[in-house]
Backbone as JSON Lines, residues from 0, in Angstrom:
{"i":0,"aa":"M","n":[-35.91,-181.05,-130.33],"ca":[-36.04,-180.63,-129.41],"c":[-36.97,-181.56,-128.41]}
{"i":1,"aa":"S","n":[-36.62,-182.01,-127.01],"ca":[-37.38,-183.36,-126.7],"c":[-38.62,-182.81,-126.02]}
{"i":2,"aa":"S","n":[-39.46,-183.6,-125.99],"ca":[-40.87,-183.63,-125.37],"c":[-40.58,-182.76,-123.78]}
{"i":3,"aa":"E","n":[-39.5,-183.17,-123.28],"ca":[-39.31,-182.42,-121.98],"c":[-39.46,-181.37,-121.68]}
{"i":4,"aa":"T","n":[-39.16,-180.23,-122.83],"ca":[-38.66,-178.71,-122.84],"c":[-39.94,-178.29,-122.65]}
{"i":5,"aa":"K","n":[-39.73,-177.49,-121.54],"ca":[-41.21,-176.87,-121.07],"c":[-41.44,-175.72,-122.1]}
{"i":6,"aa":"L","n":[-42.22,-175.11,-122.49],"ca":[-42.91,-174.1,-123.67],"c":[-43.6,-172.96,-122.96]}
{"i":7,"aa":"Y","n":[-43.01,-171.45,-123.49],"ca":[-43.56,-170.27,-122.77],"c":[-43.81,-169.16,-123.62]}
{"i":8,"aa":"T","n":[-44.73,-168.56,-123.46],"ca":[-45.21,-167.64,-124.07],"c":[-44.41,-166.24,-123.66]}
{"i":9,"aa":"M","n":[-44.3,-165.02,-124.49],"ca":[-43.72,-164.02,-124.16],"c":[-44.69,-163.23,-123.13]}
{"i":10,"aa":"A","n":[-45.54,-163.64,-122.99],"ca":[-46.38,-162.86,-122.04],"c":[-45.77,-163.45,-120.92]}
{"i":11,"aa":"E","n":[-45.46,-164.73,-120.42],"ca":[-45.57,-165.19,-119.22],"c":[-44.01,-165.37,-118.9]}
{"i":12,"aa":"V","n":[-43.24,-164.83,-119.91],"ca":[-41.72,-164.75,-119.84],"c":[-41.74,-163.01,-118.65]}
{"i":13,"aa":"A","n":[-42.92,-162.43,-119.67],"ca":[-42.72,-160.6,-119.14],"c":[-42.93,-160.85,-117.87]}
{"i":14,"aa":"K","n":[-43.66,-161.34,-116.96],"ca":[-44.06,-161.41,-115.86],"c":[-42.96,-161.97,-114.93]}
{"i":15,"aa":"H","n":[-41.88,-162.17,-115.48],"ca":[-40.8,-162.49,-114.59],"c":[-39.79,-161.51,-115.07]}
{"i":16,"aa":"N","n":[-39.76,-159.99,-114.31],"ca":[-39.04,-159.1,-114.7],"c":[-38.19,-158.42,-113.4]}
{"i":17,"aa":"S","n":[-38.41,-158.75,-112.58],"ca":[-37.7,-158.26,-111.23],"c":[-37.03,-158.99,-110.22]}
{"i":18,"aa":"N","n":[-36.07,-158.45,-109.39],"ca":[-35.32,-159.25,-109.16],"c":[-35.62,-160.83,-108.0]}
{"i":19,"aa":"K","n":[-36.8,-160.66,-108.18],"ca":[-37.41,-161.9,-107.16],"c":[-37.29,-162.76,-107.98]}
{"i":20,"aa":"T","n":[-37.78,-162.64,-109.36],"ca":[-37.68,-163.72,-110.16],"c":[-37.49,-162.88,-111.63]}
{"i":21,"aa":"T","n":[-36.67,-163.45,-112.23],"ca":[-35.52,-163.25,-113.26],"c":[-35.64,-163.58,-114.69]}
{"i":22,"aa":"W","n":[-36.33,-163.88,-115.43],"ca":[-36.38,-164.9,-116.6],"c":[-35.71,-163.62,-117.86]}
{"i":23,"aa":"I","n":[-34.81,-164.2,-118.91],"ca":[-34.95,-164.0,-119.96],"c":[-34.49,-164.84,-120.99]}
{"i":24,"aa":"V","n":[-34.88,-164.52,-122.32],"ca":[-34.65,-164.78,-123.45],"c":[-33.78,-164.89,-124.47]}
{"i":25,"aa":"I","n":[-32.72,-166.18,-124.48],"ca":[-31.53,-165.81,-125.61],"c":[-31.47,-166.72,-126.1]}
{"i":26,"aa":"H","n":[-31.98,-166.72,-127.8],"ca":[-31.77,-167.69,-128.72],"c":[-33.16,-168.27,-128.77]}
{"i":27,"aa":"N","n":[-34.1,-167.64,-127.99],"ca":[-35.34,-168.5,-128.15],"c":[-35.45,-169.43,-126.76]}
{"i":28,"aa":"S","n":[-34.83,-169.84,-125.99],"ca":[-34.47,-170.14,-124.79],"c":[-34.34,-169.15,-123.71]}
{"i":29,"aa":"I","n":[-35.24,-169.79,-122.68],"ca":[-35.64,-169.39,-121.56],"c":[-34.89,-169.62,-120.1]}
{"i":30,"aa":"Y","n":[-34.25,-168.78,-119.51],"ca":[-33.33,-168.59,-118.77],"c":[-34.0,-168.16,-117.18]}
{"i":31,"aa":"D","n":[-33.56,-168.76,-116.12],"ca":[-33.99,-168.11,-115.15],"c":[-33.13,-167.83,-114.09]}
{"i":32,"aa":"V","n":[-32.6,-166.49,-114.37],"ca":[-31.31,-166.22,-113.47],"c":[-31.19,-165.5,-112.24]}
{"i":33,"aa":"T","n":[-32.47,-165.54,-111.64],"ca":[-32.66,-164.73,-110.57],"c":[-31.56,-165.42,-109.23]}
{"i":34,"aa":"E","n":[-31.21,-166.58,-109.5],"ca":[-29.86,-167.29,-108.5],"c":[-28.5,-166.54,-108.77]}
{"i":35,"aa":"F","n":[-28.6,-165.88,-110.41],"ca":[-27.16,-165.68,-110.76],"c":[-27.12,-164.2,-110.58]}
{"i":36,"aa":"L","n":[-28.24,-163.35,-110.45],"ca":[-28.14,-161.68,-110.43],"c":[-26.95,-161.38,-109.57]}
{"i":37,"aa":"N","n":[-26.3,-161.96,-108.19],"ca":[-25.41,-161.78,-107.36],"c":[-24.36,-161.84,-107.98]}
{"i":38,"aa":"E","n":[-24.35,-162.73,-108.95],"ca":[-22.88,-163.81,-109.21],"c":[-22.46,-162.92,-110.73]}
{"i":39,"aa":"H","n":[-23.5,-162.56,-111.39],"ca":[-22.82,-162.24,-112.82],"c":[-21.8,-160.98,-112.75]}
{"i":40,"aa":"P","n":[-21.07,-160.92,-113.66],"ca":[-19.6,-160.5,-113.23],"c":[-20.11,-159.06,-113.89]}
{"i":41,"aa":"G","n":[-21.23,-158.8,-114.53],"ca":[-21.64,-157.13,-115.07],"c":[-22.25,-156.67,-114.06]}
{"i":42,"aa":"G","n":[-22.6,-157.05,-113.05],"ca":[-23.78,-156.59,-112.23],"c":[-25.0,-156.96,-112.44]}
{"i":43,"aa":"E","n":[-25.78,-157.03,-111.07],"ca":[-27.49,-157.59,-111.39],"c":[-28.14,-156.64,-112.07]}
{"i":44,"aa":"E","n":[-27.76,-155.0,-112.32],"ca":[-28.48,-154.46,-113.15],"c":[-28.74,-154.81,-114.77]}
{"i":45,"aa":"V","n":[-27.25,-155.24,-114.76],"ca":[-27.47,-155.98,-116.69],"c":[-28.34,-156.91,-116.88]}
{"i":46,"aa":"L","n":[-28.53,-158.07,-116.01],"ca":[-29.71,-158.81,-116.17],"c":[-31.18,-158.18,-116.22]}
{"i":47,"aa":"L","n":[-30.84,-157.46,-114.55],"ca":[-32.32,-156.86,-114.52],"c":[-33.05,-155.88,-115.74]}
{"i":48,"aa":"E","n":[-31.88,-155.48,-116.27],"ca":[-32.81,-154.76,-117.45],"c":[-33.11,-155.24,-118.89]}
{"i":49,"aa":"Q","n":[-32.49,-156.42,-118.58],"ca":[-33.39,-157.35,-119.99],"c":[-34.51,-158.13,-119.19]}
{"i":50,"aa":"A","n":[-34.44,-158.31,-118.0],"ca":[-35.66,-159.27,-117.17],"c":[-36.9,-159.53,-117.72]}
{"i":51,"aa":"G","n":[-37.5,-160.66,-118.42],"ca":[-39.07,-160.43,-118.97],"c":[-38.89,-159.96,-120.5]}
{"i":52,"aa":"R","n":[-37.68,-160.34,-121.02],"ca":[-37.63,-159.7,-122.4],"c":[-36.61,-160.55,-123.2]}
{"i":53,"aa":"E","n":[-36.37,-160.34,-124.64],"ca":[-35.63,-161.28,-125.47],"c":[-34.22,-160.55,-125.03]}
{"i":54,"aa":"A","n":[-33.32,-161.22,-124.9],"ca":[-32.16,-160.26,-124.48],"c":[-31.02,-161.01,-125.31]}
{"i":55,"aa":"T","n":[-31.25,-161.4,-126.6],"ca":[-30.31,-162.34,-127.63],"c":[-29.42,-161.19,-127.75]}
{"i":56,"aa":"E","n":[-29.8,-160.2,-128.54],"ca":[-29.03,-159.26,-129.4],"c":[-28.06,-158.43,-128.2]}
{"i":57,"aa":"A","n":[-28.79,-158.21,-126.77],"ca":[-27.93,-157.48,-125.75],"c":[-26.43,-158.75,-125.31]}
{"i":58,"aa":"F","n":[-26.96,-159.89,-125.2],"ca":[-26.1,-160.79,-125.01],"c":[-24.92,-161.01,-126.0]}
{"i":59,"aa":"E","n":[-25.48,-161.01,-127.55],"ca":[-24.57,-161.32,-128.41],"c":[-23.56,-160.07,-128.24]}
{"i":60,"aa":"D","n":[-23.6,-158.6,-128.14],"ca":[-23.05,-157.84,-128.56],"c":[-21.88,-157.35,-127.5]}
{"i":61,"aa":"V","n":[-22.36,-158.13,-125.95],"ca":[-21.52,-157.73,-125.3],"c":[-20.13,-159.28,-125.41]}
{"i":62,"aa":"G","n":[-20.73,-160.45,-126.21],"ca":[-19.25,-161.22,-126.54],"c":[-18.82,-162.31,-125.5]}
{"i":63,"aa":"H","n":[-20.13,-162.66,-124.72],"ca":[-19.57,-163.78,-123.68],"c":[-18.76,-164.99,-124.33]}
{"i":64,"aa":"S","n":[-18.12,-165.38,-123.45],"ca":[-17.23,-166.54,-123.66],"c":[-17.52,-167.31,-123.83]}
{"i":65,"aa":"S","n":[-17.12,-168.79,-123.79],"ca":[-17.55,-170.07,-124.06],"c":[-17.83,-170.57,-122.94]}
{"i":66,"aa":"D","n":[-17.01,-170.13,-121.65],"ca":[-17.55,-170.77,-120.45],"c":[-18.64,-170.07,-120.12]}
{"i":67,"aa":"A","n":[-18.84,-169.04,-120.32],"ca":[-20.16,-168.51,-120.17],"c":[-21.02,-169.03,-120.59]}
{"i":68,"aa":"R","n":[-21.2,-169.27,-122.0],"ca":[-21.92,-170.4,-122.83],"c":[-22.52,-171.33,-122.13]}
{"i":69,"aa":"E","n":[-21.61,-172.17,-121.4],"ca":[-21.65,-173.22,-121.14],"c":[-22.2,-173.37,-119.71]}
{"i":70,"aa":"M","n":[-22.13,-171.97,-118.63],"ca":[-22.73,-172.13,-117.71],"c":[-24.47,-171.78,-117.99]}
{"i":71,"aa":"M","n":[-24.7,-171.03,-119.32],"ca":[-25.62,-171.24,-118.99],"c":[-26.83,-171.7,-118.9]}
{"i":72,"aa":"K","n":[-26.27,-173.14,-119.44],"ca":[-27.13,-174.65,-119.55],"c":[-28.2,-174.64,-117.89]}
{"i":73,"aa":"K","n":[-27.45,-174.42,-117.39],"ca":[-27.76,-174.52,-115.88],"c":[-28.88,-174.0,-115.72]}
{"i":74,"aa":"F","n":[-29.33,-173.25,-115.93],"ca":[-30.33,-171.35,-116.06],"c":[-31.54,-171.97,-116.8]}
{"i":75,"aa":"K","n":[-31.2,-172.74,-118.12],"ca":[-32.23,-173.13,-118.97],"c":[-33.24,-173.83,-118.37]}
{"i":76,"aa":"I","n":[-34.73,-172.89,-118.26],"ca":[-35.72,-173.59,-118.16],"c":[-36.6,-173.6,-119.4]}
{"i":77,"aa":"G","n":[-36.61,-173.43,-120.36],"ca":[-37.72,-174.1,-121.32],"c":[-37.08,-173.1,-122.74]}
{"i":78,"aa":"E","n":[-38.39,-173.44,-123.58],"ca":[-37.92,-172.24,-124.88],"c":[-39.67,-171.6,-124.95]}
{"i":79,"aa":"I","n":[-39.15,-170.59,-126.13],"ca":[-40.52,-169.65,-126.3],"c":[-41.53,-170.79,-127.31]}
{"i":80,"aa":"V","n":[-42.69,-170.55,-126.9],"ca":[-43.32,-171.39,-128.19],"c":[-43.33,-171.2,-129.43]}
{"i":81,"aa":"E","n":[-43.25,-171.98,-130.19],"ca":[-43.04,-172.13,-132.03],"c":[-43.6,-170.69,-132.57]}
{"i":82,"aa":"A","n":[-44.5,-170.34,-132.25],"ca":[-45.56,-169.31,-133.08],"c":[-44.78,-167.86,-132.96]}
{"i":83,"aa":"E","n":[-44.03,-167.81,-131.29],"ca":[-43.79,-166.5,-131.24],"c":[-42.3,-166.17,-131.11]}
{"i":84,"aa":"R","n":[-41.26,-167.31,-131.81],"ca":[-40.15,-167.37,-131.92],"c":[-39.34,-166.15,-133.16]}
{"i":85,"aa":"K","n":[-38.45,-166.01,-132.57],"ca":[-38.05,-165.01,-133.56],"c":[-36.41,-165.82,-134.48]}
{"i":86,"aa":"K","n":[-36.73,-165.03,-135.56],"ca":[-34.98,-165.92,-136.14],"c":[-34.39,-164.81,-135.86]}
{"i":87,"aa":"I","n":[-33.24,-165.31,-135.47],"ca":[-31.88,-164.51,-134.97],"c":[-30.66,-164.67,-135.76]}
{"i":88,"aa":"P","n":[-30.11,-163.99,-136.85],"ca":[-29.33,-164.23,-137.46],"c":[-27.93,-164.24,-137.02]}
{"i":89,"aa":"E","n":[-27.24,-165.07,-137.62],"ca":[-26.27,-165.58,-136.85],"c":[-25.11,-164.69,-136.75]}
{"i":90,"aa":"K","n":[-24.14,-164.38,-136.17],"ca":[-23.25,-163.13,-136.17],"c":[-22.29,-163.59,-136.81]}
{"i":91,"aa":"S","n":[-21.77,-162.88,-138.01],"ca":[-20.59,-163.59,-138.63],"c":[-19.03,-163.71,-138.12]}
{"i":92,"aa":"T","n":[-18.51,-164.22,-138.19],"ca":[-17.18,-164.52,-137.62],"c":[-16.32,-163.65,-138.41]}
{"i":93,"aa":"Q","n":[-14.99,-163.42,-137.06],"ca":[-14.33,-162.57,-138.16],"c":[-13.27,-163.5,-138.89]}
{"i":94,"aa":"S","n":[-13.13,-162.5,-140.07],"ca":[-12.6,-163.08,-140.96],"c":[-10.89,-162.26,-140.9]}
{"i":95,"aa":"W","n":[-10.27,-163.3,-140.98],"ca":[-8.64,-162.6,-140.72],"c":[-8.13,-163.13,-142.02]}
{"i":96,"aa":"N","n":[-7.26,-161.74,-142.79],"ca":[-6.47,-161.72,-144.18],"c":[-5.37,-163.27,-143.92]}
{"i":97,"aa":"T","n":[-5.35,-164.09,-144.21],"ca":[-3.86,-165.05,-144.65],"c":[-3.38,-165.06,-145.66]}
{"i":98,"aa":"E","n":[-3.9,-164.29,-146.26],"ca":[-3.07,-163.72,-147.75],"c":[-1.77,-163.67,-147.13]}
{"i":99,"aa":"P","n":[-0.45,-163.96,-148.25],"ca":[0.72,-163.39,-147.64],"c":[0.61,-161.63,-148.41]}
{"i":100,"aa":"K","n":[1.52,-160.59,-147.1],"ca":[1.56,-159.63,-147.88],"c":[2.22,-159.41,-149.2]}
{"i":101,"aa":"N","n":[1.76,-158.5,-149.99],"ca":[2.5,-157.74,-150.86],"c":[3.87,-157.33,-150.73]}
{"i":102,"aa":"E","n":[4.52,-157.8,-151.33],"ca":[6.22,-157.3,-151.08],"c":[6.28,-155.65,-150.84]}
{"i":103,"aa":"E","n":[5.33,-155.42,-152.03],"ca":[5.46,-153.6,-152.88],"c":[4.71,-153.16,-151.6]}
{"i":104,"aa":"N","n":[3.73,-153.84,-150.75],"ca":[3.2,-152.63,-149.87],"c":[3.95,-152.89,-148.54]}
{"i":105,"aa":"S","n":[4.69,-153.89,-147.83],"ca":[5.59,-154.07,-147.08],"c":[6.74,-152.67,-147.21]}
{"i":106,"aa":"M","n":[7.07,-152.92,-148.27],"ca":[8.03,-151.79,-148.47],"c":[7.61,-150.61,-148.54]}
{"i":107,"aa":"K","n":[6.18,-150.09,-148.84],"ca":[6.21,-148.56,-148.67],"c":[6.13,-148.39,-147.5]}
{"i":108,"aa":"S","n":[5.3,-149.38,-146.8],"ca":[4.92,-149.22,-145.16],"c":[5.86,-148.49,-144.4]}
{"i":109,"aa":"W","n":[7.69,-148.9,-145.06],"ca":[8.5,-148.25,-143.76],"c":[9.95,-147.71,-144.98]}
{"i":110,"aa":"I","n":[9.45,-147.31,-145.95],"ca":[10.51,-146.41,-146.95],"c":[10.06,-145.07,-146.74]}
{"i":111,"aa":"L","n":[8.55,-144.38,-146.85],"ca":[8.11,-143.58,-146.84],"c":[8.76,-142.97,-145.33]}
{"i":112,"aa":"P","n":[8.58,-143.46,-144.38],"ca":[8.53,-142.99,-142.98],"c":[10.26,-142.91,-142.73]}
{"i":113,"aa":"L","n":[10.96,-143.59,-143.56],"ca":[12.44,-143.63,-143.32],"c":[13.31,-142.02,-144.24]}
{"i":114,"aa":"L","n":[12.33,-142.11,-145.36],"ca":[12.73,-140.85,-146.29],"c":[12.4,-139.35,-145.48]}
{"i":115,"aa":"I","n":[11.02,-139.41,-145.35],"ca":[10.95,-138.57,-143.79],"c":[11.92,-137.68,-142.97]}
{"i":116,"aa":"G","n":[12.59,-138.85,-142.44],"ca":[13.58,-138.67,-141.2],"c":[14.42,-138.36,-142.04]}
{"i":117,"aa":"V","n":[14.72,-138.65,-143.05],"ca":[16.23,-138.58,-143.51],"c":[15.79,-136.88,-144.16]}
{"i":118,"aa":"V","n":[15.12,-136.65,-144.7],"ca":[14.4,-135.19,-145.24],"c":[14.95,-134.24,-143.78]}
{"i":119,"aa":"A","n":[14.03,-135.01,-142.87],"ca":[13.99,-134.21,-141.66],"c":[15.6,-133.59,-141.19]}
{"i":120,"aa":"T","n":[16.26,-134.81,-140.96],"ca":[17.73,-134.58,-140.49],"c":[18.71,-133.48,-141.19]}
{"i":121,"aa":"I","n":[18.46,-133.77,-142.57],"ca":[19.09,-132.86,-143.58],"c":[18.73,-131.2,-143.35]}
{"i":122,"aa":"I","n":[17.19,-130.76,-143.25],"ca":[17.3,-129.68,-143.08],"c":[17.22,-129.12,-141.35]}
{"i":123,"aa":"Y","n":[16.9,-130.2,-140.72],"ca":[17.73,-129.62,-139.28],"c":[19.03,-129.61,-139.06]}
{"i":124,"aa":"R","n":[20.11,-129.93,-139.6],"ca":[21.42,-129.93,-140.14],"c":[21.94,-128.76,-140.35]}
{"i":125,"aa":"Y","n":[21.42,-128.18,-141.59],"ca":[21.56,-127.81,-142.72],"c":[21.11,-126.08,-141.66]}
{"i":126,"aa":"Y","n":[19.83,-126.05,-141.17],"ca":[19.59,-125.2,-140.65],"c":[20.16,-124.71,-139.51]}
{"i":127,"aa":"F","n":[20.37,-125.34,-138.61],"ca":[21.67,-125.47,-137.01],"c":[22.5,-125.16,-137.31]}
{"i":128,"aa":"R","n":[23.04,-125.23,-138.7],"ca":[24.76,-125.8,-139.17],"c":[25.33,-123.55,-138.67]}
{"i":129,"aa":"Q","n":[24.25,-122.97,-139.28],"ca":[24.71,-121.54,-139.29],"c":[24.64,-121.04,-138.01]}
């Protein structure tokens, strides 16, 4: 962290909870999003609901794009003082199964529906033949 970074307490952040001055805390960084209220794709209400508060969980739950994360940088005005910082667990990334499919499971996935269809066809023909 550079010596130029301004530090604030959560009490100071809490004072900025209106549409006149809107600060939010995400990952212990403070953002003044007052100018962004009208531009926010989710509407200003979403930001005002988190104004003056820790908003990391809400921010991450939405799943913001890398473009949105890059855009945030211009709104950063400081960070939370060391004593009040919260340890925020990193979200685990989606683990995609890259193992080759077992051939036996692949066959089961289409054989059962095929057998049900054949049996249904036989029953239908037998029943309506008479």
